[in-house]
C-alpha positions as CSV (number, residue, x, y, z in Angstrom):
1,M,-110.5,-56.6,118.6
2,I,-111.3,-58.8,115.5
3,R,-114.3,-58.0,113.4
4,L,-116.1,-61.1,112.5
5,F,-119.2,-60.7,110.2
6,K,-119.5,-57.0,111.3
7,H,-119.3,-57.9,114.9
8,Y,-116.1,-57.1,117.0
9,I,-114.8,-59.8,119.3
10,P,-111.9,-59.3,121.6
11,H,-108.6,-61.0,120.8
12,A,-108.5,-62.6,124.2
13,V,-112.0,-64.2,123.7
14,I,-111.0,-65.5,120.3
15,L,-107.8,-67.0,121.8
16,L,-109.4,-68.5,124.8
17,G,-112.2,-70.1,122.6
18,L,-110.1,-71.7,120.1
19,L,-107.9,-73.1,122.9
20,D,-111.0,-74.3,124.8
21,F,-112.1,-76.1,121.6
22,A,-109.0,-77.9,121.1
23,L,-109.0,-79.0,124.9
24,L,-112.6,-80.1,124.4
25,M,-111.5,-82.3,121.8
26,L,-108.6,-83.6,123.8
27,A,-111.2,-84.3,126.7
28,G,-113.2,-86.4,124.4
29,E,-110.2,-88.4,123.1
30,L,-109.0,-89.1,126.6
31,A,-112.4,-90.3,127.8
32,W,-112.6,-92.6,124.7
33,Q,-109.0,-93.9,125.4
34,L,-109.8,-94.5,129.1
35,R,-113.2,-96.3,128.3
36,A,-111.6,-98.5,125.8
37,S,-108.6,-99.6,128.1
38,Q,-111.2,-100.4,130.8
39,I,-113.1,-102.9,128.5
40,G,-110.0,-104.2,126.7
41,M,-110.9,-102.8,123.3
42,D,-108.7,-101.6,120.6
43,P,-109.3,-97.8,120.6
44,G,-108.9,-97.6,117.0
45,S,-107.5,-94.9,114.8
46,L,-108.2,-91.1,115.5
47,T,-109.2,-90.8,111.8
48,E,-112.2,-93.0,112.5
49,R,-113.7,-90.9,115.2
50,W,-112.6,-87.1,114.4
51,Q,-116.2,-86.3,113.4
52,S,-117.6,-87.5,116.8
53,L,-115.0,-85.6,118.5
54,V,-115.5,-82.4,116.6
55,G,-119.3,-82.9,116.9
56,S,-119.2,-83.5,120.8
57,A,-116.6,-80.6,121.2
58,L,-118.9,-78.2,119.3
59,V,-121.9,-78.9,121.5
60,V,-119.9,-78.3,124.7
61,W,-118.5,-75.2,123.2
62,L,-121.8,-73.9,122.1
63,A,-123.2,-74.4,125.5
64,M,-120.3,-72.6,127.1
65,I,-121.1,-69.6,124.9
66,S,-124.7,-69.7,125.8
67,V,-124.2,-69.5,129.5
68,G,-121.7,-66.6,129.3
69,V,-118.4,-68.5,129.8
70,Y,-116.7,-65.9,127.5
71,G,-118.3,-62.9,129.3
72,P,-116.1,-60.3,130.9
73,N,-116.8,-61.4,134.4
74,A,-116.0,-65.0,133.5
75,L,-112.5,-63.7,131.9
76,R,-111.8,-62.0,135.3
77,S,-113.3,-64.2,138.0
78,L,-112.2,-67.9,138.2
79,R,-115.2,-68.4,140.7
80,Y,-117.6,-67.0,138.3
81,A,-116.1,-68.9,135.4
82,G,-116.3,-72.1,137.3
83,A,-120.0,-71.9,138.1
84,R,-120.8,-71.1,134.3
85,L,-118.5,-73.9,133.3
86,L,-120.4,-76.4,135.5
87,V,-123.7,-75.4,134.1
88,A,-122.5,-75.4,130.5
89,I,-121.0,-79.0,130.9
90,S,-124.1,-80.3,132.5
91,L,-126.3,-78.9,129.7
92,A,-124.0,-80.3,127.1
93,I,-123.8,-83.7,128.5
94,L,-127.6,-83.9,128.5
95,A,-127.6,-82.8,124.9
96,L,-124.9,-85.3,124.0
97,A,-126.8,-88.2,125.7
98,M,-129.9,-87.3,123.7
99,V,-127.9,-87.2,120.5
100,E,-126.3,-90.5,121.2
101,F,-129.7,-92.1,122.0
102,V,-131.2,-90.8,118.5
103,L,-127.9,-91.3,116.4
104,A,-126.1,-94.4,117.8
105,S,-122.6,-94.2,117.1
106,Q,-119.6,-96.7,117.0
107,T,-117.2,-94.2,118.4
108,F,-119.3,-92.2,120.8
109,W,-121.0,-94.0,123.5
110,R,-123.1,-92.6,126.6
111,S,-120.7,-94.6,128.9
112,T,-117.9,-92.2,128.0
113,L,-120.0,-89.0,128.9
114,F,-118.9,-89.2,132.6
115,Y,-115.3,-89.3,131.8
116,T,-115.6,-86.6,129.3
117,M,-117.3,-84.4,131.9
118,I,-114.6,-84.9,134.5
119,F,-111.7,-84.3,131.9
120,T,-113.6,-81.3,130.5
121,A,-114.0,-79.7,133.9
122,G,-110.5,-80.4,134.9
123,L,-109.0,-79.0,131.6
124,M,-111.2,-75.9,131.5
125,V,-110.3,-74.9,135.1
126,A,-106.6,-75.6,134.7
127,D,-106.8,-73.6,131.4
128,R,-108.3,-70.6,133.1
129,M,-105.9,-70.7,136.2
130,F,-103.1,-70.6,133.8
131,L,-104.3,-67.9,131.4
132,N,-106.5,-65.7,133.9
133,S,-103.6,-63.1,134.6
134,F,-102.0,-63.5,131.0
135,L,-105.4,-62.7,129.4
136,G,-105.7,-59.6,131.5
137,S,-102.2,-58.3,130.7
138,S,-101.2,-55.6,128.4
139,A,-100.2,-58.2,125.7
140,F,-103.8,-58.3,124.5
141,R,-104.6,-54.6,125.0
142,R,-104.3,-52.1,122.2
143,R,-102.1,-49.0,122.8
144,V,-104.4,-46.1,122.1
145,M,-103.6,-42.4,121.9
146,V,-106.4,-39.9,122.4
147,L,-106.6,-36.5,120.7
148,G,-108.5,-34.4,122.9
149,S,-108.7,-33.5,126.5
150,G,-112.4,-32.7,127.3
151,D,-115.5,-34.8,128.2
152,R,-115.1,-37.3,125.3
153,A,-111.4,-38.0,126.2
154,Q,-112.7,-38.5,129.9
155,R,-115.2,-41.0,128.8
156,V,-112.4,-42.8,126.9
157,R,-110.4,-42.7,130.1
158,K,-113.1,-44.3,132.3
159,L,-113.8,-46.9,129.6
160,G,-110.2,-47.8,129.6
161,E,-110.0,-48.1,133.4
162,K,-112.6,-51.1,133.4
163,P,-110.8,-54.5,133.8
164,E,-112.4,-56.0,130.8
165,C,-111.5,-53.5,128.3
166,G,-109.3,-54.3,125.4
167,F,-107.3,-51.1,125.2
168,A,-104.9,-48.9,127.3
169,V,-104.6,-45.2,126.8
170,V,-100.8,-44.3,126.5
171,A,-101.3,-40.5,126.0
172,Y,-103.7,-37.7,125.8
173,L,-103.0,-34.7,123.5
174,A,-104.7,-31.3,124.3
175,M,-105.5,-30.0,120.7
176,S,-106.6,-26.3,122.1
177,D,-106.3,-24.1,125.0
178,G,-109.8,-24.7,126.2
179,D,-110.8,-26.3,129.6
180,R,-109.1,-29.5,130.2
181,V,-110.9,-32.4,131.8
182,V,-108.0,-34.8,131.5
183,E,-105.5,-32.8,133.3
184,E,-102.3,-34.9,132.3
185,A,-103.0,-34.2,128.6
186,I,-99.9,-33.1,126.7
187,P,-100.3,-29.7,124.9
188,R,-100.0,-30.3,121.0
189,S,-97.5,-27.5,120.9
190,A,-95.1,-29.5,123.2
191,I,-94.7,-32.2,120.4
192,H,-92.5,-31.3,117.3
193,D,-93.1,-34.5,115.4
194,L,-96.6,-36.2,116.2
195,G,-95.8,-39.1,113.8
196,R,-92.5,-40.0,115.6
197,F,-94.1,-39.5,118.9
198,V,-96.8,-42.0,118.1
199,E,-94.1,-44.5,116.7
200,N,-92.0,-44.1,119.9
201,L,-95.1,-44.9,122.2
202,G,-96.0,-48.0,120.1
203,V,-99.4,-46.6,119.5
204,S,-101.6,-48.9,117.4
205,E,-104.7,-46.6,117.3
206,V,-105.5,-42.9,117.4
207,V,-108.9,-41.9,118.6
208,L,-110.3,-38.3,117.6
209,A,-112.0,-37.4,120.9
210,M,-112.2,-33.5,120.3
211,Q,-115.5,-31.6,121.0
212,E,-115.1,-29.5,118.1
213,R,-113.2,-30.7,115.0
214,R,-113.6,-27.9,112.5
215,N,-110.3,-26.4,111.7
216,A,-108.8,-28.3,114.5
217,L,-107.8,-31.6,112.9
218,P,-104.1,-31.9,112.3
219,L,-104.7,-33.5,108.8
220,K,-101.0,-33.6,107.7
221,D,-100.0,-35.5,111.0
222,L,-103.0,-37.8,110.7
223,L,-102.2,-38.7,107.2
224,R,-98.7,-39.5,108.1
225,I,-99.8,-41.6,111.1
226,K,-102.1,-43.5,108.9
227,T,-99.6,-44.3,106.2
228,K,-97.4,-45.8,109.2
229,G,-100.0,-48.3,109.7
230,V,-101.8,-46.8,112.8
231,H,-105.3,-47.0,112.9
232,V,-107.3,-43.6,113.0
233,N,-110.8,-43.7,114.5
234,D,-113.5,-41.2,115.2
235,F,-115.0,-41.2,118.5
236,S,-118.4,-42.5,117.8
237,S,-116.9,-45.4,115.8
238,F,-114.5,-46.2,118.6
239,M,-117.4,-46.3,121.2
240,E,-119.6,-48.4,119.0
241,R,-116.7,-51.0,118.6
242,E,-115.7,-51.0,122.4
243,T,-119.3,-50.9,123.9
244,G,-121.4,-52.9,121.4
245,R,-123.9,-49.9,121.3
246,V,-124.4,-46.7,119.2
247,D,-123.5,-43.7,121.4
248,L,-126.5,-41.4,121.3
249,D,-124.7,-38.5,123.1
250,T,-122.4,-38.0,120.1
251,L,-124.6,-39.5,117.3
252,N,-125.3,-37.3,114.3
253,P,-127.2,-38.3,111.1
254,S,-123.9,-37.7,109.0
255,W,-122.2,-40.5,110.8
256,L,-125.0,-42.9,110.4
257,I,-125.0,-42.1,106.6
258,F,-121.3,-42.5,106.2
259,S,-120.2,-45.2,108.7
260,D,-120.2,-48.8,107.7
261,G,-123.5,-50.5,108.2
262,F,-127.2,-51.1,106.9
263,S,-125.5,-53.0,103.9
264,S,-127.7,-53.9,100.9
265,G,-126.5,-57.6,101.3
266,R,-129.0,-57.9,104.0
267,M,-131.5,-58.9,101.5
268,F,-130.3,-62.2,101.4
269,S,-129.7,-62.4,105.1
270,S,-133.4,-61.3,105.7
271,A,-134.5,-64.2,103.3
272,A,-132.5,-66.8,105.4
273,K,-133.8,-65.2,108.5
274,R,-137.3,-65.6,107.4
275,V,-136.7,-69.2,106.4
276,F,-135.2,-70.0,110.0
277,D,-138.1,-68.1,111.6
278,V,-140.6,-70.2,109.9
279,L,-138.9,-73.5,110.5
280,A,-137.9,-72.8,114.0
281,S,-141.3,-71.4,115.1
282,S,-143.2,-74.3,113.5
283,L,-140.9,-76.6,115.5
284,L,-141.0,-74.8,118.7
285,L,-144.9,-74.5,118.6
286,F,-145.2,-78.2,118.0
287,F,-142.9,-79.1,121.0
288,T,-144.0,-76.5,123.3
289,L,-147.8,-76.6,122.8
290,P,-148.4,-78.9,125.8
291,V,-146.4,-76.5,127.9
292,I,-148.4,-73.4,126.7
293,L,-151.6,-75.4,127.2
294,V,-150.9,-76.4,130.7
295,F,-149.9,-73.0,131.9
296,A,-152.9,-71.4,129.9
297,L,-155.1,-73.7,132.2
298,L,-153.1,-72.6,135.3
299,V,-153.5,-68.8,134.3
300,K,-157.3,-69.4,134.2
301,L,-157.4,-71.2,137.5
302,D,-155.3,-68.7,139.1
303,S,-157.3,-65.5,138.3
304,K,-160.4,-64.4,136.3
305,G,-160.0,-63.5,132.7
306,P,-158.7,-65.0,129.5
307,A,-155.5,-67.2,129.5
308,F,-153.9,-65.3,126.7
309,F,-153.2,-61.5,126.5
310,R,-153.4,-59.6,123.2
311,Q,-152.0,-56.1,122.7
312,Q,-151.2,-53.7,119.9
313,R,-147.5,-53.2,119.3
314,V,-145.5,-51.3,116.8
315,G,-143.6,-53.6,114.3
316,L,-141.6,-53.3,111.1
317,Y,-141.7,-49.8,109.4
318,G,-144.1,-48.6,112.2
319,Q,-147.0,-50.9,111.4
320,N,-149.1,-52.1,114.3
321,F,-149.9,-55.8,115.0
322,N,-151.4,-57.8,117.8
323,L,-148.9,-59.4,120.1
324,V,-149.9,-62.6,121.8
325,K,-148.6,-63.6,125.4
326,L,-149.7,-65.8,128.3
327,R,-151.6,-63.3,130.6
328,S,-149.5,-62.6,133.7
329,M,-151.2,-59.6,135.2
330,R,-154.8,-58.9,136.3
331,T,-157.5,-58.2,133.5
332,D,-157.7,-54.6,134.9
333,A,-153.9,-53.9,134.9
334,E,-154.2,-51.3,132.1
335,K,-157.6,-49.8,132.8
336,D,-155.9,-46.4,133.0
337,G,-153.8,-47.0,130.0
338,A,-150.5,-48.6,129.3
339,Q,-148.0,-48.4,132.1
340,W,-144.3,-49.4,132.7
341,A,-144.0,-52.7,134.6
342,A,-142.5,-51.9,138.0
343,E,-140.3,-54.2,140.3
344,N,-142.7,-56.3,142.5
345,D,-145.6,-55.0,140.3
346,P,-148.9,-55.5,142.2
347,R,-150.7,-56.1,139.0
348,V,-148.7,-59.4,138.3
349,T,-150.7,-62.6,139.4
350,R,-149.1,-65.4,141.3
351,I,-148.6,-67.7,138.4
352,G,-147.9,-64.7,136.4
353,R,-144.7,-64.0,138.4
354,F,-143.4,-67.5,137.9
355,I,-144.0,-67.5,134.1
356,R,-142.4,-64.0,133.8
357,K,-139.3,-65.3,135.7
358,V,-138.7,-68.3,133.3
359,R,-140.0,-66.5,130.2
360,I,-142.9,-68.9,129.7
361,D,-145.1,-66.1,128.9
362,E,-143.3,-65.3,125.9
363,L,-143.8,-68.8,124.2
364,P,-147.1,-67.9,122.3
365,Q,-145.2,-65.1,120.5
366,T,-143.7,-67.9,118.4
367,W,-147.1,-67.5,116.6
368,N,-146.3,-64.0,115.7
369,V,-142.9,-65.2,114.4
370,L,-144.9,-67.9,112.3
371,M,-147.2,-65.2,110.9
372,G,-144.4,-62.8,110.0
373,H,-145.3,-60.1,112.4
374,M,-141.9,-60.7,114.5
375,S,-138.7,-62.5,114.3
376,F,-137.0,-64.6,117.0
377,V,-134.2,-61.8,117.1
378,G,-134.8,-58.0,117.0
379,P,-135.7,-55.1,119.2
380,R,-138.7,-55.7,121.5
381,P,-141.9,-54.2,120.2
382,E,-143.6,-51.6,122.3
383,V,-147.0,-50.4,122.4
384,P,-148.1,-47.4,120.3
385,Q,-148.6,-45.1,123.2
386,F,-145.1,-45.5,124.4
387,V,-143.6,-45.3,120.7
388,S,-145.2,-42.0,120.3
389,N,-143.9,-40.6,123.5
390,L,-140.4,-41.9,122.9
391,E,-140.2,-40.7,119.5
392,S,-140.7,-37.2,120.6
393,E,-138.1,-37.6,123.4
394,L,-135.5,-39.7,121.9
395,Q,-133.8,-38.9,118.6
396,F,-133.4,-41.8,116.1
397,Y,-136.0,-43.8,118.1
398,A,-137.9,-44.4,114.8
399,E,-134.9,-46.0,113.2
400,R,-135.3,-49.1,115.5
401,H,-138.4,-50.0,113.4
402,M,-136.3,-50.5,110.2
403,V,-135.8,-54.1,111.3
404,K,-138.5,-56.6,112.4
405,P,-139.2,-56.7,116.2
406,G,-138.1,-59.9,118.0
407,I,-138.8,-62.1,121.0
408,T,-135.1,-61.6,122.1
409,G,-132.5,-59.1,121.0
410,W,-129.1,-57.5,121.5
411,A,-130.5,-55.1,123.9
412,Q,-132.3,-57.7,126.0
413,I,-129.0,-59.7,126.5
414,N,-126.9,-56.6,127.3
415,Y,-129.3,-54.5,129.5
416,P,-131.5,-55.4,132.2
417,Y,-135.3,-54.9,132.1
418,G,-136.2,-51.3,131.2
419,A,-139.1,-49.5,132.7
420,S,-138.4,-45.8,132.0
421,T,-137.5,-43.3,129.4
422,E,-133.8,-43.5,130.4
423,D,-133.9,-47.4,130.3
424,S,-135.4,-46.9,126.7
425,R,-132.7,-44.6,125.8
426,K,-130.0,-47.1,126.9
427,K,-131.7,-49.9,125.1
428,L,-132.1,-47.9,122.0
429,E,-128.3,-47.6,121.7
430,F,-128.2,-51.4,121.6
431,D,-131.0,-51.7,119.1
432,L,-129.5,-49.2,116.8
433,Y,-126.3,-51.2,117.0
434,Y,-128.2,-54.4,116.0
435,A,-130.1,-52.6,113.2
436,K,-126.9,-51.2,111.9
437,N,-124.8,-54.3,112.2
438,Y,-127.3,-57.1,111.6
439,T,-125.9,-60.3,110.2
440,P,-127.1,-64.0,110.7
441,F,-123.9,-64.5,112.9
442,L,-125.0,-61.7,115.3
443,D,-128.5,-63.6,115.4
444,L,-126.7,-66.7,116.3
445,V,-124.7,-65.0,119.2
446,I,-127.9,-63.4,120.5
447,L,-129.8,-66.8,120.4
448,L,-127.2,-68.5,122.3
449,Q,-126.7,-65.7,124.8
450,T,-130.4,-65.8,125.4
451,V,-129.9,-69.0,127.3
452,R,-127.8,-67.2,129.9
453,V,-130.5,-64.6,130.3
454,I,-133.2,-67.4,130.8
455,L,-130.9,-69.3,133.3
456,W,-129.9,-66.2,135.2
457,P,-133.0,-63.8,134.8
458,E,-131.5,-60.4,135.4
459,G,-134.3,-57.7,135.9
460,A,-137.3,-59.8,134.9
461,R,-140.5,-58.3,135.9
């Protein structure tokens, strides 16, 4: 994997993304050449329109990222990728048509969009047909050796068996005579020279997956391996990188303290984040105010009670604030106290079910963003009653309040709707990853991927 602004991206995704961008520029150029020949016009020099080509390719590329074209399923299934590609191209063409209407260009006409769409679809599908098996081959998988044969080693094994994983385990080493979970693990005593063993296998990374490391680490061997250019990683850091979440099963305070993350440079990032929140929330409120008012009226007509729902939530540093949403439940929904939302929840009104599905009920939260109680991106704020219970049951739950809560977040795009303590635990792992590795780049990835969650609402309740 390549680490880009503290966030890990698989090599296959980087390669495919760069190749796609080049092909998108080619599609735009072919469309322009075809249209110019049809009307008997000199197409001109490429230097005259390269900016338009780059801009149009960037719009389509961002649309592809937004709808999940580079997700693990899309890299493995041509049918899945094709459906996402068609949606992405359609959204991008609409966006490009609006851009051309507002900013008339001499080298980019709406009349070329149809041809661009055809060439883009053809090139993207052909690209994936050619690279589908190649991207899943061992050429893009790191060769990993695991020190350990217990439960942690077994977890690495299960992760490595997933088709979308970016590594292949080439050997397991049993570092003690204890119970083995991975039966094929090689006893450490059977290997005379561990450094040469690693070199012969072509190992690029060694993962320390031992249950008990005290007096068990082969420090001399690890030092020799490290000096040969082989990366040595502990289990928690390895799982964080491969899964995009902090593993609570093996997490301890010392790892959080000494591992990379929570950098002081986020002061500048936080300032930029606040500027973006103010500008974006102002624009979004301006353009969506008619939508909010229309659905507020529909909520009033559909059921008795106020159109807007206000509830206390826990925000930055554990401070409470009043969250505003369009009401989607009956007014007596929480007469017995706050409850988890259930599938096909009978408390949800008819219009409420629709606005939850399409996330319209979340739009008034842009007011909370403008007021500084929330950000567009961050962990979802919970009610104080839930927070008190979860902090007593889940270790490190309070650490998620070290960043401002958001309308969307890393947990929201990676995990379905949670309605239990176990779901909260899973989402906490993603929230801690975000709090630890926050950068504006990660915010951009989350905002783009939120489009996918809106278009394909998984688990909305």
